[in-house]
C-alpha positions as CSV (number, residue, x, y, z in Angstrom):
1,X,-13.9,63.7,-4.2
2,X,-11.7,60.1,-6.0
3,X,-10.7,58.1,-3.7
4,X,-6.8,57.3,-3.6
5,X,-5.5,53.7,-3.6
6,X,-1.6,53.6,-2.6
7,X,-0.1,50.6,-3.5
8,X,2.2,49.8,-1.0
9,X,4.5,47.1,-2.6
10,X,7.9,49.0,-1.9
11,X,7.4,50.5,1.6
12,X,9.9,48.3,2.8
13,X,12.3,51.1,1.1
14,X,10.9,53.9,3.6
15,X,11.3,51.6,6.4
16,X,14.8,50.9,5.7
17,X,15.3,54.9,5.4
18,X,13.7,54.8,8.8
19,X,15.9,52.1,10.4
20,X,19.2,53.3,9.3
21,X,20.2,56.7,11.3
22,X,21.7,59.3,8.7
23,X,25.1,60.6,10.0
24,X,26.9,63.3,8.9
25,X,31.1,63.1,9.8
26,X,29.9,60.6,12.6
27,X,27.4,62.7,13.6
28,X,23.6,62.0,13.5
29,X,21.8,64.4,11.1
30,X,18.3,65.8,11.8
31,X,15.6,64.1,9.9
32,X,14.2,66.1,6.7
33,X,11.2,67.7,7.5
34,X,10.0,67.6,4.0
35,X,9.6,63.9,4.8
36,X,8.8,63.2,8.0
37,X,5.8,63.9,9.6
38,X,6.2,65.0,13.2
39,X,2.8,65.0,14.4
40,X,2.3,61.3,13.2
41,X,5.7,60.2,13.6
42,X,6.0,58.8,10.0
43,X,7.7,59.3,7.2
44,X,5.7,60.5,4.3
45,X,5.6,61.9,0.7
46,X,2.4,62.8,0.6
47,X,2.7,66.8,1.1
48,X,4.5,67.0,-1.9
49,X,2.5,64.2,-3.9
50,X,-1.1,65.5,-2.7
51,X,-0.5,69.1,-4.6
52,X,-0.1,67.0,-8.1
53,X,-2.8,64.3,-7.6
54,X,-5.8,66.9,-8.4
55,X,-4.1,67.5,-11.8
56,X,-3.9,63.6,-12.7
57,X,-7.0,62.9,-15.4
58,X,-8.5,59.7,-16.5
59,X,-8.8,60.0,-20.6
60,X,-11.4,57.9,-22.7
61,X,-11.4,57.7,-26.1
62,X,-14.0,56.9,-28.2
63,X,-15.4,56.2,-31.4
64,X,-18.5,56.4,-33.5
65,X,-20.2,52.7,-33.7
66,X,-20.5,51.2,-36.9
67,X,-24.1,50.0,-36.2
68,X,-26.9,51.3,-34.8
69,X,-27.5,50.4,-31.2
70,X,-31.0,52.4,-30.1
71,X,-31.7,53.8,-33.3
72,X,-28.9,56.0,-33.8
73,X,-25.0,55.9,-33.8
74,X,-23.5,56.2,-30.4
75,X,-19.9,56.7,-29.6
76,X,-18.2,53.6,-27.8
77,X,-15.2,53.5,-25.7
78,X,-12.0,51.9,-27.9
79,X,-9.2,52.8,-25.0
80,X,-8.9,54.2,-21.9
81,X,-5.9,56.0,-20.3
82,X,-4.2,58.7,-18.3
83,X,-3.1,62.2,-18.6
84,X,-1.8,65.2,-16.8
85,X,-2.7,68.8,-16.6
86,X,0.4,71.0,-17.6
87,X,-1.4,74.6,-18.1
88,X,-4.5,74.9,-15.7
89,X,-5.5,78.0,-17.4
90,X,-5.5,76.8,-21.0
91,X,-6.8,73.3,-19.9
92,X,-3.8,71.8,-21.6
93,X,-3.6,67.8,-20.8
94,X,-0.6,66.0,-21.9
95,X,-1.2,62.3,-22.7
96,X,0.2,59.2,-24.8
97,X,-0.6,58.7,-28.9
98,X,-1.4,55.1,-27.9
99,X,-4.3,56.4,-25.5
100,X,-6.1,58.7,-28.0
101,X,-5.4,57.2,-31.7
102,X,-8.0,56.2,-33.7
103,X,-11.0,58.1,-31.3
104,X,-13.2,60.6,-32.7
105,X,-14.5,62.3,-29.4
106,X,-12.2,62.3,-25.9
107,X,-13.8,62.8,-22.5
108,X,-11.4,63.8,-19.7
109,X,-12.6,62.6,-15.8
110,X,-11.2,64.8,-13.6
111,X,-9.8,64.0,-9.4
112,X,-12.8,65.7,-8.4
113,X,-15.6,63.9,-10.1
114,X,-16.0,66.2,-13.1
115,X,-16.1,65.2,-16.7
116,X,-15.6,67.1,-20.0
117,X,-15.4,66.8,-23.7
118,X,-11.7,67.4,-24.6
119,X,-10.5,68.5,-28.0
120,X,-7.4,66.9,-29.7
121,X,-4.3,69.7,-30.4
122,X,-2.1,67.2,-31.6
123,X,-0.1,63.8,-32.1
124,X,3.0,62.6,-32.3
125,X,3.6,59.1,-33.0
126,X,7.5,59.5,-33.0
127,X,7.7,60.1,-28.9
128,X,4.0,58.4,-28.2
129,X,2.7,61.9,-27.0
130,X,-0.7,63.9,-27.7
131,X,-2.0,66.9,-26.5
132,X,-5.8,67.6,-25.2
133,X,-7.6,70.6,-24.1
134,X,-10.4,71.3,-22.2
135,X,-12.5,74.2,-21.6
136,X,-12.9,74.3,-17.4
137,X,-12.0,76.4,-14.3
138,X,-11.0,75.7,-11.2
139,X,-8.2,73.1,-12.7
140,X,-5.0,72.2,-10.6
141,X,-1.7,71.9,-12.6
142,X,1.4,69.6,-12.1
143,X,4.5,71.2,-11.4
144,X,7.3,70.2,-14.3
145,X,11.0,70.0,-13.5
146,X,14.1,69.3,-15.5
147,X,14.4,65.8,-16.0
148,X,17.8,66.3,-17.5
149,X,18.9,66.4,-13.2
150,X,17.9,62.9,-12.6
151,X,20.1,60.5,-11.1
152,X,19.4,56.6,-10.7
153,X,18.2,56.0,-7.7
154,X,15.7,58.7,-7.0
155,X,12.6,57.9,-5.9
156,X,9.7,58.2,-8.7
157,X,5.9,58.2,-8.2
158,X,3.5,56.8,-11.0
159,X,0.0,58.0,-11.1
160,X,-2.7,56.9,-13.1
161,X,-6.2,55.0,-13.3
162,X,-5.0,51.3,-13.7
163,X,-7.1,48.1,-14.9
164,X,-10.4,49.9,-14.1
165,X,-9.4,51.5,-10.8
166,X,-9.8,55.0,-9.3
167,X,-6.7,57.0,-9.0
168,X,-3.8,54.9,-8.1
169,X,-0.5,55.7,-6.9
170,X,2.7,53.4,-7.0
171,X,6.2,54.2,-5.4
172,X,9.4,53.3,-7.0
173,X,13.0,54.2,-8.1
174,X,14.7,55.4,-11.3
175,X,16.7,52.2,-12.5
176,X,17.7,53.6,-15.6
177,X,18.0,56.8,-17.9
178,X,18.9,57.0,-21.7
179,X,16.6,53.7,-22.3
180,X,16.0,52.9,-26.3
181,X,14.9,49.9,-28.2
182,X,11.8,49.9,-27.6
183,X,10.7,50.6,-31.4
184,X,10.3,54.8,-31.3
185,X,12.0,57.1,-33.4
186,X,13.0,59.2,-30.7
187,X,14.3,57.4,-27.5
188,X,15.7,58.3,-24.5
189,X,13.2,56.7,-21.9
190,X,13.5,57.4,-18.0
191,X,13.1,53.5,-16.4
192,X,11.7,53.0,-13.4
193,X,10.3,50.0,-11.5
194,X,7.1,52.0,-10.1
195,X,4.0,49.5,-10.8
196,X,2.9,50.5,-14.9
197,X,-0.2,48.9,-15.6
198,X,-3.0,49.2,-18.6
199,X,-4.6,52.4,-18.0
200,X,-1.4,54.1,-16.3
201,X,-0.3,54.9,-19.8
202,X,-0.2,59.0,-20.8
203,X,0.1,59.5,-16.7
204,X,3.0,61.2,-14.9
205,X,5.9,60.1,-13.5
206,X,6.6,62.3,-10.5
207,X,9.7,62.8,-8.1
208,X,9.4,62.8,-4.3
209,X,8.5,66.8,-4.1
210,X,5.5,66.0,-6.8
211,X,7.0,67.4,-9.6
212,X,6.6,65.8,-13.4
213,X,9.5,64.1,-14.5
214,X,8.1,62.2,-17.2
215,X,4.8,60.9,-18.8
216,X,4.5,56.8,-18.7
217,X,4.2,55.2,-21.9
218,X,5.3,51.5,-21.7
219,X,6.2,48.7,-19.9
220,X,8.5,45.7,-20.6
221,X,7.1,42.4,-19.9
222,X,8.1,39.0,-19.5
223,X,4.6,37.6,-22.0
224,X,2.3,37.6,-19.3
225,X,1.1,41.1,-19.7
226,X,1.8,42.4,-16.3
227,X,3.9,44.6,-14.5
228,X,6.9,43.0,-14.5
229,X,9.1,46.1,-12.6
230,X,10.2,47.4,-15.8
231,X,8.5,50.7,-16.7
232,X,9.4,53.6,-19.2
233,X,8.2,57.1,-19.1
234,X,9.2,60.1,-22.0
235,X,11.1,62.9,-20.1
236,X,10.2,66.3,-19.7
237,X,13.0,67.3,-21.6
238,X,11.1,65.9,-24.9
239,X,7.9,66.1,-23.6
240,X,8.0,70.0,-23.2
241,X,9.3,70.5,-27.0
242,X,7.0,68.1,-28.7
243,X,3.9,69.9,-26.3
244,X,5.2,73.1,-27.2
245,X,5.3,72.4,-30.8
246,X,2.0,70.9,-31.0
247,X,0.3,73.3,-29.2
248,X,2.3,76.2,-31.8
249,X,1.5,74.7,-34.9
250,X,-0.2,71.1,-34.3
251,X,2.8,69.6,-35.9
252,X,6.5,68.4,-34.4
253,X,9.1,69.7,-36.9
254,X,12.2,67.1,-36.3
255,X,15.9,68.1,-36.6
256,X,18.4,65.7,-38.8
257,X,22.2,65.5,-39.5
258,X,22.2,63.3,-42.0
259,X,24.1,60.5,-40.1
260,X,22.3,56.8,-40.2
261,X,23.2,55.4,-36.8
262,X,23.1,52.2,-35.4
263,X,23.8,51.0,-31.7
264,X,27.4,49.7,-30.2
265,X,26.9,46.1,-28.7
266,X,29.1,43.4,-27.3
267,X,29.1,41.5,-30.5
268,X,30.1,44.8,-32.6
269,X,32.4,46.1,-30.1
270,X,34.6,43.3,-30.7
271,X,34.1,43.3,-34.2
272,X,35.6,47.2,-33.9
273,X,38.2,45.8,-31.5
274,X,37.0,48.1,-28.8
275,X,36.9,47.8,-25.0
276,X,33.6,49.8,-24.7
277,X,29.9,48.7,-25.4
278,X,28.0,51.8,-25.5
279,X,27.7,54.5,-27.9
280,X,26.1,54.9,-31.4
281,X,28.1,53.6,-34.9
282,X,27.6,55.5,-38.0
283,X,26.3,53.2,-40.4
284,X,26.1,55.6,-43.2
285,X,26.1,59.4,-44.1
286,X,24.2,60.9,-46.3
287,X,25.8,62.8,-49.4
288,X,25.6,67.1,-49.0
289,X,24.6,66.8,-44.9
290,X,25.4,67.8,-41.9
291,X,27.2,64.8,-41.1
292,X,29.3,64.8,-44.3
293,X,30.2,68.5,-43.5
294,X,31.2,67.7,-40.2
295,X,33.7,64.7,-41.3
296,X,31.7,61.9,-40.1
297,X,32.3,58.4,-41.9
298,X,31.2,55.1,-41.7
299,X,31.9,53.1,-38.9
300,X,32.8,55.8,-36.5
301,X,31.9,55.7,-33.1
302,X,30.2,58.4,-31.5
303,X,30.5,58.7,-27.3
304,X,29.3,62.0,-26.4
305,X,27.2,64.9,-28.1
306,X,26.4,67.9,-26.8
307,X,28.0,66.9,-23.1
308,X,26.0,64.0,-22.7
309,X,27.3,60.5,-22.8
310,X,25.8,58.1,-25.6
311,X,24.3,54.8,-24.5
312,X,23.1,54.1,-28.0
313,X,21.8,55.4,-30.9
314,X,18.8,56.5,-29.3
315,X,20.3,59.1,-27.2
316,X,21.5,60.6,-30.3
317,X,18.3,60.4,-32.3
318,X,16.8,62.4,-29.0
319,X,19.4,64.8,-28.9
320,X,19.1,65.6,-32.6
321,X,15.4,65.5,-32.8
322,X,14.5,67.7,-30.0
323,X,17.2,70.4,-31.2
324,X,16.0,73.4,-33.1
325,X,17.6,74.0,-36.6
326,X,20.5,75.6,-36.6
327,X,21.7,74.1,-33.4
328,X,25.3,72.6,-33.3
329,X,25.9,69.9,-31.4
330,X,29.6,69.1,-30.1
331,X,30.4,65.6,-30.8
332,X,33.5,63.0,-29.6
333,X,33.7,59.9,-31.7
334,X,36.1,57.2,-32.2
335,X,38.0,56.4,-35.8
336,X,40.0,53.4,-35.7
337,X,40.5,53.7,-31.8
338,X,41.5,57.3,-31.9
339,X,39.4,60.0,-30.2
340,X,38.1,63.2,-32.7
341,X,35.9,65.9,-31.9
342,X,33.4,67.7,-34.1
343,X,30.5,69.7,-34.8
344,X,27.2,68.4,-36.0
345,X,24.8,71.3,-37.3
346,X,21.3,70.3,-36.7
347,X,19.3,70.9,-40.1
348,X,15.4,71.4,-40.6
349,X,13.6,67.9,-41.4
350,X,10.0,66.2,-41.2
351,X,9.7,62.7,-40.0
352,X,10.3,60.0,-42.4
353,X,9.9,56.3,-42.5
354,X,12.8,55.5,-44.5
355,X,16.4,57.2,-44.1
356,X,18.3,56.2,-47.2
357,X,21.8,56.7,-47.3
358,X,24.6,56.1,-49.9
359,X,25.1,52.4,-48.6
360,X,22.7,51.9,-46.1
361,X,18.7,52.3,-45.6
362,X,16.8,52.3,-42.5
363,X,12.8,51.6,-42.6
364,X,10.8,50.3,-40.0
365,X,13.5,49.4,-37.8
366,X,15.6,47.1,-40.2
367,X,19.1,48.3,-41.1
368,X,19.7,47.1,-44.7
369,X,22.7,46.7,-46.8
370,X,23.3,45.8,-50.2
371,X,25.5,43.0,-50.8
372,X,26.0,40.6,-54.3
373,X,23.2,38.4,-52.9
374,X,21.0,41.0,-52.7
375,X,19.6,43.4,-50.0
376,X,20.7,41.9,-46.8
377,X,19.4,42.9,-43.2
378,X,22.3,43.3,-41.2
379,X,20.8,44.7,-38.3
380,X,16.8,44.6,-36.2
381,X,16.1,46.9,-34.2
382,X,14.4,45.5,-31.0
383,X,10.6,46.4,-30.5
384,X,10.0,47.6,-34.1
385,X,7.8,47.0,-36.5
386,X,10.6,44.4,-38.4
387,X,11.4,42.8,-34.9
388,X,7.5,42.5,-34.2
389,X,7.4,40.9,-37.3
390,X,9.9,38.4,-36.9
391,X,12.4,39.7,-39.6
392,X,16.2,38.7,-38.5
393,X,19.5,39.6,-39.5
394,X,21.1,38.3,-42.5
395,X,17.5,37.7,-44.4
396,X,17.9,38.7,-47.9
397,X,14.5,40.6,-49.1
398,X,13.7,39.7,-52.3
399,X,10.4,41.4,-52.9
400,X,8.0,43.8,-51.0
401,X,4.0,43.2,-51.7
402,X,5.1,41.1,-54.6
403,X,6.8,43.4,-56.4
404,X,11.1,42.5,-56.9
405,X,13.3,45.2,-55.5
406,X,17.0,45.7,-56.2
407,X,18.2,48.5,-55.0
408,X,18.2,50.0,-52.0
409,X,16.3,53.0,-53.0
410,X,13.3,50.7,-54.6
411,X,13.1,49.5,-51.8
412,X,13.1,52.9,-49.5
413,X,10.3,53.7,-52.0
414,X,8.6,50.0,-51.2
415,X,8.5,50.9,-47.8
416,X,7.6,54.5,-47.4
417,X,4.4,55.8,-45.7
418,X,2.1,54.0,-43.9
419,X,0.4,50.4,-43.9
420,X,1.4,46.5,-43.8
421,X,4.0,45.9,-46.3
422,X,4.0,42.0,-47.1
423,X,8.0,41.0,-47.7
424,X,9.7,37.8,-49.3
425,X,12.6,37.1,-47.5
426,X,15.5,34.7,-48.2
427,X,16.5,32.6,-45.5
428,X,18.7,29.7,-45.7
429,X,16.8,27.2,-48.1
430,X,13.7,28.7,-46.9
431,X,11.5,31.7,-48.4
432,X,9.3,33.2,-45.3
433,X,6.8,35.9,-45.9
434,X,7.6,38.9,-43.1
435,X,4.3,41.1,-42.3
436,X,5.4,44.3,-41.3
437,X,2.7,46.3,-39.3
């Protein structure tokens, strides 16, 4: 049996709970037997969590060696992370795409010490999710719950295999919901301060009853590379949609509406004369699209979709991206300060690297508009390829891979597809070269 290491950095929260008696209408409330162990006289979440821990696995990704080591090419480890079994009967494991990316062979190390080779069922870069399958008996699986019921302040537990350690459990709270801006196309992250480090990727985020609420995928670090108390998890609402499609077809087909969106912030809110800083700005509408049929126009501010408050463009993209084609989504928006309502019909689409509208192009995290002096970048999404490369709002794109581009369609063709792109831009009197990965 594997040794469980419990990080106690936040047990002060439990001490606070124990020190403050709960009251209802001025009377002491009975202690919840779920979290109070009468036999030991301590508060504990072990009962619920221990049922899920055997479902948490270590995932190792290997690639073929480029040279001989003992006469033959042998697989070498290129990455390691965590995963969680969601279907014991079929041996289905959810992990992160970046854990398995580039691998030719995968192994899964179980909580009870058994080791299995795994088959890659499918991956989805846009949500950083992947599905593996093992052939094994006697597996445990985690109970999955609806992430839509989460509230900021709920307790959360991250489980995985960080920093070369054995299975490790850390505790925190859900510190935010609907987070985006980390550079992925489909973003609606759960934010938590439960400690997540290298090796935790792909592992589960559990609630206080041990139920799966998300898949740990990334951290926000101040520069040292360690944990600064801000981590992000893909919610089960998105995870289930993606995993089911990967299991059924091996790929994910996303919805679209033809609306090209940007996030509202304080600066943009002032330019619109608004007193709100949360919402999604319609940057452009593709001709003949569902968004055009719904009557949306450039400059509209979306505030609610499918009865959900919109924090930013990621909220809308996540809702549309996991909706089946034909789904009708009620939308509330502001136009010139006046509230309007309409219905967007989700259309079938495959994910594209570039979204091209009549007046705006969005590619690799850069939003570009044609102007009198050329193709001007007017927004750069935080955490995106464009942001990481140093592209800035105000840059004028002159060429891509030494080929001059003078129209949005030409720029779109140049940016489409995978691989590195070298952009020559005009930035005041300077002409730096920006390399997009």
